[in-house]
C-alpha atoms as an extended CHARMM CRD file, in Angstrom:
* protein
*
       216  EXT
         1         1  MET       CA             24.8700000000        1.9510000000       11.8990000000  PROA      1               0.0000000000
         2         2  THR       CA             25.3020000000        5.2590000000       11.2280000000  PROA      2               0.0000000000
         3         3  ARG       CA             23.0690000000        7.2620000000       12.8880000000  PROA      3               0.0000000000
         4         4  PRO       CA             20.4800000000        8.4880000000       10.7180000000  PROA      4               0.0000000000
         5         5  PRO       CA             18.1800000000       11.8070000000       10.4190000000  PROA      5               0.0000000000
         6         6  ASP       CA             15.4860000000       11.5000000000       12.0880000000  PROA      6               0.0000000000
         7         7  LYS       CA             13.0030000000       12.0750000000        8.9950000000  PROA      7               0.0000000000
         8         8  PRO       CA             11.4920000000       10.8120000000        6.1800000000  PROA      8               0.0000000000
         9         9  SER       CA             13.1700000000       10.7240000000        2.1820000000  PROA      9               0.0000000000
        10        10  ALA       CA             11.4010000000       12.1760000000       -0.0830000000  PROA      10              0.0000000000
        11        11  SER       CA             12.6700000000        9.2770000000       -2.3430000000  PROA      11              0.0000000000
        12        12  ASP       CA             11.5580000000        6.5660000000       -0.1320000000  PROA      12              0.0000000000
        13        13  PRO       CA              8.6140000000        4.0710000000       -1.4140000000  PROA      13              0.0000000000
        14        14  PRO       CA              5.4240000000        4.0960000000        0.2580000000  PROA      14              0.0000000000
        15        15  ASP       CA              4.5220000000        2.4840000000        3.4230000000  PROA      15              0.0000000000
        16        16  SER       CA              2.1440000000        0.5240000000        1.6920000000  PROA      16              0.0000000000
        17        17  TYR       CA             -0.0930000000       -0.5380000000       -1.5490000000  PROA      17              0.0000000000
        18        18  LEU       CA             -3.1880000000       -1.7390000000       -2.5280000000  PROA      18              0.0000000000
        19        19  THR       CA             -3.6420000000       -4.7690000000       -4.5860000000  PROA      19              0.0000000000
        20        20  LEU       CA             -6.0770000000       -7.4850000000       -5.9890000000  PROA      20              0.0000000000
        21        21  ASP       CA             -6.9540000000      -10.4510000000       -3.3590000000  PROA      21              0.0000000000
        22        22  GLY       CA             -7.3980000000      -12.6310000000       -6.1740000000  PROA      22              0.0000000000
        23        23  SER       CA             -8.6660000000      -13.5000000000       -9.5070000000  PROA      23              0.0000000000
        24        24  ALA       CA            -12.1490000000      -12.5990000000      -10.9070000000  PROA      24              0.0000000000
        25        25  GLU       CA            -14.5010000000      -12.7920000000      -13.5760000000  PROA      25              0.0000000000
        26        26  SER       CA            -17.4390000000      -10.7100000000      -14.6860000000  PROA      26              0.0000000000
        27        27  GLU       CA            -19.6670000000       -9.8650000000      -17.5990000000  PROA      27              0.0000000000
        28        28  LEU       CA            -21.1220000000       -6.3400000000      -18.7010000000  PROA      28              0.0000000000
        29        29  LYS       CA            -24.3660000000       -6.6630000000      -21.7850000000  PROA      29              0.0000000000
        30        30  VAL       CA            -24.4550000000       -3.2720000000      -23.4220000000  PROA      30              0.0000000000
        31        31  GLN       CA            -26.4750000000       -3.5950000000      -26.8410000000  PROA      31              0.0000000000
        32        32  ARG       CA            -26.2110000000       -6.8670000000      -27.5630000000  PROA      32              0.0000000000
        33        33  SER       CA            -22.6760000000       -6.5170000000      -27.3980000000  PROA      33              0.0000000000
        34        34  ARG       CA            -20.5330000000       -8.9910000000      -24.5830000000  PROA      34              0.0000000000
        35        35  PHE       CA            -17.9260000000       -8.0210000000      -22.2920000000  PROA      35              0.0000000000
        36        36  LEU       CA            -16.2770000000      -10.3250000000      -20.2370000000  PROA      36              0.0000000000
        37        37  ALA       CA            -14.1080000000       -9.0810000000      -18.2200000000  PROA      37              0.0000000000
        38        38  LEU       CA            -10.8090000000      -10.6110000000      -16.2060000000  PROA      38              0.0000000000
        39        39  ALA       CA             -8.9210000000       -9.2070000000      -13.2560000000  PROA      39              0.0000000000
        40        40  PHE       CA             -5.7730000000      -10.7680000000      -11.8990000000  PROA      40              0.0000000000
        41        41  PRO       CA             -3.3300000000       -9.7890000000       -9.5720000000  PROA      41              0.0000000000
        42        42  VAL       CA              0.4740000000       -9.8080000000      -11.1620000000  PROA      42              0.0000000000
        43        43  GLN       CA              4.1710000000       -9.3340000000      -10.4610000000  PROA      43              0.0000000000
        44        44  THR       CA              5.9820000000       -8.9320000000      -13.5620000000  PROA      44              0.0000000000
        45        45  ASP       CA              5.5300000000       -7.3280000000      -17.1560000000  PROA      45              0.0000000000
        46        46  LEU       CA              6.0270000000      -10.9040000000      -18.4680000000  PROA      46              0.0000000000
        47        47  GLU       CA              3.1960000000      -12.6830000000      -16.0390000000  PROA      47              0.0000000000
        48        48  ALA       CA              0.8680000000      -10.0240000000      -17.3420000000  PROA      48              0.0000000000
        49        49  GLN       CA              1.9000000000      -10.8990000000      -20.9540000000  PROA      49              0.0000000000
        50        50  ASP       CA              1.7750000000      -14.6120000000      -20.6390000000  PROA      50              0.0000000000
        51        51  LEU       CA             -1.8860000000      -13.8410000000      -19.1610000000  PROA      51              0.0000000000
        52        52  LEU       CA             -2.6790000000      -11.4410000000      -22.0100000000  PROA      52              0.0000000000
        53        53  ASN       CA             -1.7220000000      -14.4060000000      -24.7810000000  PROA      53              0.0000000000
        54        54  GLU       CA             -3.5390000000      -17.0760000000      -22.8170000000  PROA      54              0.0000000000
        55        55  THR       CA             -6.7100000000      -14.8170000000      -22.4280000000  PROA      55              0.0000000000
        56        56  THR       CA             -6.0910000000      -13.7840000000      -26.1650000000  PROA      56              0.0000000000
        57        57  ARG       CA             -6.4090000000      -17.3180000000      -27.1340000000  PROA      57              0.0000000000
        58        58  ARG       CA             -8.8780000000      -18.6440000000      -24.5620000000  PROA      58              0.0000000000
        59        59  TYR       CA            -11.0900000000      -16.5130000000      -26.8680000000  PROA      59              0.0000000000
        60        60  HSD       CA             -9.6250000000      -16.1390000000      -30.1350000000  PROA      60              0.0000000000
        61        61  ASP       CA            -13.7870000000      -15.8270000000      -31.8070000000  PROA      61              0.0000000000
        62        62  SER       CA            -13.8750000000      -12.6310000000      -29.9580000000  PROA      62              0.0000000000
        63        63  ARG       CA            -13.4590000000       -9.4640000000      -31.5330000000  PROA      63              0.0000000000
        64        64  HSD       CA            -11.1740000000       -7.0690000000      -29.3450000000  PROA      64              0.0000000000
        65        65  VAL       CA             -9.0660000000       -8.4200000000      -26.5730000000  PROA      65              0.0000000000
        66        66  CYS       CA             -8.3890000000       -4.7450000000      -24.7480000000  PROA      66              0.0000000000
        67        67  TYR       CA             -6.2150000000       -4.3750000000      -21.6920000000  PROA      67              0.0000000000
        68        68  GLY       CA             -4.7350000000       -2.3790000000      -18.8820000000  PROA      68              0.0000000000
        69        69  PHE       CA             -2.3540000000       -3.1120000000      -16.0550000000  PROA      69              0.0000000000
        70        70  LYS       CA             -0.2310000000       -1.4490000000      -13.5050000000  PROA      70              0.0000000000
        71        71  LEU       CA              2.9780000000       -2.4820000000      -11.8040000000  PROA      71              0.0000000000
        72        72  GLY       CA              5.0540000000       -1.5660000000       -8.6870000000  PROA      72              0.0000000000
        73        73  VAL       CA              4.9780000000        1.6050000000       -6.8150000000  PROA      73              0.0000000000
        74        74  GLY       CA              6.3010000000        5.0310000000       -6.3180000000  PROA      74              0.0000000000
        75        75  ARG       CA              8.3710000000        6.2220000000       -8.9370000000  PROA      75              0.0000000000
        76        76  GLN       CA              9.0560000000        2.5030000000      -10.0210000000  PROA      76              0.0000000000
        77        77  THR       CA              5.7900000000        2.2740000000      -11.8210000000  PROA      77              0.0000000000
        78        78  ILE       CA              5.1000000000        0.6370000000      -15.3120000000  PROA      78              0.0000000000
        79        79  THR       CA              1.7230000000        1.2630000000      -16.8470000000  PROA      79              0.0000000000
        80        80  ARG       CA              0.9130000000       -0.2830000000      -20.5010000000  PROA      80              0.0000000000
        81        81  ARG       CA             -3.0320000000       -0.2850000000      -22.0270000000  PROA      81              0.0000000000
        82        82  SER       CA             -4.2500000000       -2.1350000000      -25.7150000000  PROA      82              0.0000000000
        83        83  ASP       CA             -7.4920000000       -0.6970000000      -27.2060000000  PROA      83              0.0000000000
        84        84  ASP       CA             -6.8890000000       -3.8360000000      -29.6900000000  PROA      84              0.0000000000
        85        85  GLY       CA             -8.4680000000       -2.2840000000      -32.9940000000  PROA      85              0.0000000000
        86        86  GLU       CA            -11.0500000000       -0.2830000000      -31.0370000000  PROA      86              0.0000000000
        87        87  PRO       CA            -11.2920000000        3.4200000000      -31.3710000000  PROA      87              0.0000000000
        88        88  SER       CA             -7.6260000000        5.2750000000      -29.7890000000  PROA      88              0.0000000000
        89        89  GLY       CA             -8.6050000000        5.6790000000      -25.8610000000  PROA      89              0.0000000000
        90        90  THR       CA            -11.8880000000        3.6300000000      -25.8070000000  PROA      90              0.0000000000
        91        91  ALA       CA            -10.8240000000        1.1270000000      -24.1870000000  PROA      91              0.0000000000
        92        92  GLY       CA             -7.4130000000        0.8340000000      -22.7070000000  PROA      92              0.0000000000
        93        93  GLU       CA             -7.5960000000        4.3710000000      -21.2380000000  PROA      93              0.0000000000
        94        94  PRO       CA            -10.7820000000        3.9490000000      -19.2950000000  PROA      94              0.0000000000
        95        95  ILE       CA             -9.8090000000        0.4910000000      -17.7210000000  PROA      95              0.0000000000
        96        96  LEU       CA             -6.3500000000        1.9760000000      -16.8560000000  PROA      96              0.0000000000
        97        97  ALA       CA             -8.7990000000        4.3860000000      -15.2230000000  PROA      97              0.0000000000
        98        98  ALA       CA            -10.9970000000        1.9650000000      -13.2670000000  PROA      98              0.0000000000
        99        99  ILE       CA             -7.4700000000        0.9400000000      -11.4820000000  PROA      99              0.0000000000
       100       100  ALA       CA             -6.0700000000        4.2930000000      -11.1210000000  PROA      100             0.0000000000
       101       101  LYS       CA             -9.3760000000        5.6250000000       -9.1680000000  PROA      101             0.0000000000
       102       102  LEU       CA             -9.1390000000        2.4360000000       -6.5790000000  PROA      102             0.0000000000
       103       103  GLU       CA             -5.1740000000        3.2610000000       -6.2460000000  PROA      103             0.0000000000
       104       104  LEU       CA             -4.5720000000       -0.6830000000       -6.9960000000  PROA      104             0.0000000000
       105       105  THR       CA             -1.4430000000       -1.9010000000       -8.2780000000  PROA      105             0.0000000000
       106       106  ASP       CA              0.1480000000       -4.8930000000       -9.2270000000  PROA      106             0.0000000000
       107       107  VAL       CA             -2.9080000000       -5.6450000000      -11.4940000000  PROA      107             0.0000000000
       108       108  LEU       CA             -4.0180000000       -6.6510000000      -14.9340000000  PROA      108             0.0000000000
       109       109  VAL       CA             -7.6860000000       -6.0660000000      -15.9610000000  PROA      109             0.0000000000
       110       110  ILE       CA             -8.5400000000       -7.7800000000      -19.6570000000  PROA      110             0.0000000000
       111       111  VAL       CA            -12.0510000000       -7.1130000000      -21.0670000000  PROA      111             0.0000000000
       112       112  VAL       CA            -13.0260000000       -8.9130000000      -23.6210000000  PROA      112             0.0000000000
       113       113  ARG       CA            -15.5080000000       -8.1850000000      -26.2840000000  PROA      113             0.0000000000
       114       114  TYR       CA            -18.2630000000       -9.9260000000      -28.3590000000  PROA      114             0.0000000000
       115       115  PHE       CA            -19.5100000000       -7.3320000000      -30.9830000000  PROA      115             0.0000000000
       116       116  GLY       CA            -23.5260000000       -7.2960000000      -30.9770000000  PROA      116             0.0000000000
       117       117  GLY       CA            -24.2170000000       -5.3630000000      -34.2490000000  PROA      117             0.0000000000
       118       118  VAL       CA            -24.6940000000       -2.3870000000      -32.4570000000  PROA      118             0.0000000000
       119       119  LYS       CA            -22.7590000000        0.4130000000      -32.7550000000  PROA      119             0.0000000000
       120       120  LEU       CA            -21.7730000000        1.8080000000      -29.1230000000  PROA      120             0.0000000000
       121       121  GLY       CA            -19.9320000000        5.1330000000      -30.6170000000  PROA      121             0.0000000000
       122       122  THR       CA            -17.0400000000        6.3220000000      -28.3230000000  PROA      122             0.0000000000
       123       123  GLY       CA            -18.4260000000        7.9040000000      -25.4330000000  PROA      123             0.0000000000
       124       124  GLY       CA            -20.3100000000        4.5740000000      -25.2480000000  PROA      124             0.0000000000
       125       125  LEU       CA            -17.5550000000        2.4380000000      -25.7450000000  PROA      125             0.0000000000
       126       126  ALA       CA            -14.9900000000        4.1740000000      -22.9850000000  PROA      126             0.0000000000
       127       127  ARG       CA            -18.3750000000        3.6980000000      -20.5690000000  PROA      127             0.0000000000
       128       128  ALA       CA            -18.8270000000        0.1520000000      -21.7860000000  PROA      128             0.0000000000
       129       129  TYR       CA            -14.7930000000       -0.6750000000      -20.9940000000  PROA      129             0.0000000000
       130       130  GLY       CA            -14.3320000000        1.3320000000      -17.7070000000  PROA      130             0.0000000000
       131       131  GLU       CA            -17.7790000000        0.0370000000      -16.4000000000  PROA      131             0.0000000000
       132       132  ALA       CA            -16.4200000000       -3.4550000000      -17.4440000000  PROA      132             0.0000000000
       133       133  GLY       CA            -13.3600000000       -2.8780000000      -15.2800000000  PROA      133             0.0000000000
       134       134  ARG       CA            -15.1660000000       -1.1260000000      -12.4930000000  PROA      134             0.0000000000
       135       135  MET       CA            -17.1940000000       -4.5420000000      -12.0100000000  PROA      135             0.0000000000
       136       136  VAL       CA            -14.9470000000       -7.1160000000      -12.1700000000  PROA      136             0.0000000000
       137       137  LEU       CA            -11.7970000000       -5.2440000000       -9.8240000000  PROA      137             0.0000000000
       138       138  ALA       CA            -15.0750000000       -4.6180000000       -6.7530000000  PROA      138             0.0000000000
       139       139  LYS       CA            -15.8250000000       -8.6300000000       -7.3320000000  PROA      139             0.0000000000
       140       140  ALA       CA            -11.9990000000       -9.6190000000       -7.0620000000  PROA      140             0.0000000000
       141       141  GLY       CA            -11.8840000000       -7.6900000000       -3.7200000000  PROA      141             0.0000000000
       142       142  HSD       CA             -8.5820000000       -6.0040000000       -2.2330000000  PROA      142             0.0000000000
       143       143  ARG       CA             -5.8560000000       -6.2650000000        0.3600000000  PROA      143             0.0000000000
       144       144  GLU       CA             -3.4110000000       -4.2040000000        1.6080000000  PROA      144             0.0000000000
       145       145  VAL       CA              0.5630000000       -5.1050000000        1.3920000000  PROA      145             0.0000000000
       146       146  HSD       CA              2.8610000000       -3.5500000000        3.6770000000  PROA      146             0.0000000000
       147       147  LEU       CA              6.3480000000       -2.4880000000        2.8750000000  PROA      147             0.0000000000
       148       148  GLY       CA              9.4190000000       -1.3010000000        4.7790000000  PROA      148             0.0000000000
       149       149  ARG       CA             13.4450000000       -2.5650000000        5.7430000000  PROA      149             0.0000000000
       150       150  GLN       CA             14.1100000000       -5.4690000000        7.8200000000  PROA      150             0.0000000000
       151       151  PHE       CA             16.2950000000       -5.0480000000       10.6410000000  PROA      151             0.0000000000
       152       152  VAL       CA             18.0140000000       -6.7200000000       13.1640000000  PROA      152             0.0000000000
       153       153  ILE       CA             18.4080000000       -5.5010000000       16.9730000000  PROA      153             0.0000000000
       154       154  ARG       CA             20.0770000000       -7.3910000000       19.8730000000  PROA      154             0.0000000000
       155       155  PHE       CA             19.7910000000       -6.3890000000       23.3560000000  PROA      155             0.0000000000
       156       156  PRO       CA             20.3530000000       -7.6070000000       27.1340000000  PROA      156             0.0000000000
       157       157  TYR       CA             16.7600000000       -8.8650000000       28.7460000000  PROA      157             0.0000000000
       158       158  ALA       CA             16.9420000000       -5.9630000000       31.0310000000  PROA      158             0.0000000000
       159       159  GLN       CA             16.1260000000       -4.4730000000       27.7200000000  PROA      159             0.0000000000
       160       160  GLU       CA             13.3290000000       -5.9390000000       26.5240000000  PROA      160             0.0000000000
       161       161  LYS       CA             10.4330000000       -4.5520000000       27.6620000000  PROA      161             0.0000000000
       162       162  THR       CA             11.6130000000       -1.1800000000       26.8030000000  PROA      162             0.0000000000
       163       163  ILE       CA             12.2530000000       -2.1310000000       23.1310000000  PROA      163             0.0000000000
       164       164  ARG       CA              9.6280000000       -4.2760000000       22.7240000000  PROA      164             0.0000000000
       165       165  HSD       CA              7.3190000000       -1.1170000000       23.7350000000  PROA      165             0.0000000000
       166       166  LEU       CA              8.8010000000        1.2710000000       20.8950000000  PROA      166             0.0000000000
       167       167  LEU       CA              8.3470000000       -1.4230000000       18.2660000000  PROA      167             0.0000000000
       168       168  GLU       CA              4.7760000000       -1.7310000000       18.8680000000  PROA      168             0.0000000000
       169       169  THR       CA              4.4290000000        2.6140000000       19.6240000000  PROA      169             0.0000000000
       170       170  ARG       CA              6.0890000000        3.0290000000       16.1190000000  PROA      170             0.0000000000
       171       171  GLY       CA              4.0650000000        0.4830000000       14.3110000000  PROA      171             0.0000000000
       172       172  GLY       CA              7.1110000000       -2.3250000000       13.8320000000  PROA      172             0.0000000000
       173       173  ARG       CA              6.2150000000       -5.8180000000       12.6430000000  PROA      173             0.0000000000
       174       174  LEU       CA              8.3520000000       -8.2430000000       14.6110000000  PROA      174             0.0000000000
       175       175  LEU       CA              9.1930000000      -11.0280000000       11.9470000000  PROA      175             0.0000000000
       176       176  ASP       CA             11.5450000000      -13.0410000000       14.3280000000  PROA      176             0.0000000000
       177       177  GLN       CA             13.1320000000      -13.8020000000       17.9400000000  PROA      177             0.0000000000
       178       178  GLN       CA             15.7670000000      -16.0030000000       19.5340000000  PROA      178             0.0000000000
       179       179  TYR       CA             16.9030000000      -15.9570000000       22.7670000000  PROA      179             0.0000000000
       180       180  GLY       CA             20.5950000000      -17.0740000000       23.8480000000  PROA      180             0.0000000000
       181       181  GLU       CA             22.9970000000      -14.7880000000       25.8830000000  PROA      181             0.0000000000
       182       182  SER       CA             20.5530000000      -11.8270000000       25.0910000000  PROA      182             0.0000000000
       183       183  VAL       CA             17.5720000000      -11.5060000000       23.1530000000  PROA      183             0.0000000000
       184       184  SER       CA             17.5560000000      -10.9510000000       19.3710000000  PROA      184             0.0000000000
       185       185  LEU       CA             14.8200000000       -9.5580000000       17.1140000000  PROA      185             0.0000000000
       186       186  ARG       CA             14.1890000000       -9.3790000000       13.1500000000  PROA      186             0.0000000000
       187       187  ILE       CA             11.9710000000       -6.8180000000       12.3490000000  PROA      187             0.0000000000
       188       188  GLN       CA             10.3440000000       -4.9040000000        9.8070000000  PROA      188             0.0000000000
       189       189  LEU       CA              9.5610000000       -0.8930000000       10.1220000000  PROA      189             0.0000000000
       190       190  ALA       CA              7.8550000000        0.9220000000        7.3740000000  PROA      190             0.0000000000
       191       191  HSD       CA              9.9020000000        3.3420000000        5.1500000000  PROA      191             0.0000000000
       192       192  SER       CA              8.6030000000        6.0880000000        6.9730000000  PROA      192             0.0000000000
       193       193  VAL       CA              9.4980000000        5.2990000000       10.5510000000  PROA      193             0.0000000000
       194       194  TRP       CA             12.6410000000        3.5300000000       10.5330000000  PROA      194             0.0000000000
       195       195  ARG       CA             14.5710000000        6.4840000000       10.3870000000  PROA      195             0.0000000000
       196       196  GLY       CA             12.6870000000        8.1350000000       13.7250000000  PROA      196             0.0000000000
       197       197  PHE       CA             12.6420000000        4.2660000000       15.4000000000  PROA      197             0.0000000000
       198       198  ALA       CA             16.8340000000        4.0070000000       14.7280000000  PROA      198             0.0000000000
       199       199  VAL       CA             17.3700000000        7.6810000000       16.5500000000  PROA      199             0.0000000000
       200       200  ALA       CA             14.5240000000        6.7670000000       19.4160000000  PROA      200             0.0000000000
       201       201  LEU       CA             16.3280000000        3.3220000000       19.8510000000  PROA      201             0.0000000000
       202       202  ASN       CA             19.7020000000        4.9950000000       20.2490000000  PROA      202             0.0000000000
       203       203  ASP       CA             18.2520000000        7.6440000000       22.7440000000  PROA      203             0.0000000000
       204       204  LEU       CA             16.4350000000        4.7450000000       25.0970000000  PROA      204             0.0000000000
       205       205  THR       CA             19.5470000000        2.5540000000       25.3050000000  PROA      205             0.0000000000
       206       206  ALA       CA             22.0950000000        5.3710000000       25.1610000000  PROA      206             0.0000000000
       207       207  GLY       CA             23.5210000000        4.2160000000       22.1580000000  PROA      207             0.0000000000
       208       208  SER       CA             24.4820000000        0.7530000000       22.8460000000  PROA      208             0.0000000000
       209       209  VAL       CA             21.5410000000       -0.8160000000       20.5520000000  PROA      209             0.0000000000
       210       210  ASN       CA             21.0750000000       -0.1830000000       17.1410000000  PROA      210             0.0000000000
       211       211  LEU       CA             19.4530000000       -1.0270000000       13.8100000000  PROA      211             0.0000000000
       212       212  GLU       CA             21.6810000000       -3.6670000000       12.1480000000  PROA      212             0.0000000000
       213       213  GLU       CA             21.0140000000       -5.0680000000        8.5500000000  PROA      213             0.0000000000
       214       214  PRO       CA             20.2350000000       -9.1470000000        8.1240000000  PROA      214             0.0000000000
       215       215  GLU       CA             22.4240000000      -11.3540000000        7.1310000000  PROA      215             0.0000000000
       216       216  ASN       CA             20.1860000000      -12.8780000000        4.8850000000  PROA      216             0.0000000000
């Protein structure tokens, strides 16, 4: 492959992102109103909508089903929210703020409200929805997803120690290895790292070994 510049690109996606470790439910009571919060890891807009529809059916007797969700990373980010009849900005926005504060993505948070007969005012509503979102996100737990590009490296056995050391020092992940007439490694490199790795590999092997795009 063509020798790339030894610097990350401003348009590169991030090297990793945080999302939920699983689904969770929690409940908050404020002035006799019940706020049932549900958090889900989601991958697509359609998946989020299906969960919203299912939740609306499940809690059909509630007063409001409000939500916020965020999908994607970097410049490919989508956010949506709904106050579902609550005063504008008092439900969906605080839920999204709870997601943003933890720097999470691929997350849907739904907060179902059963009205208790006492009006909370716009400030009280925003605090209640925000707290409900924070509680359920904490309960769900978080995990880091590593991003990057996959490559194949083929080289003689004599170069294996040098190349494995380079892979380790640059934080590369070994996905597969095959031994035949030569060594073949399938690796994943972070977006901010792969260009520098390619240059270092080229220099270490005097241009005899390069990163190759995998066939599948």
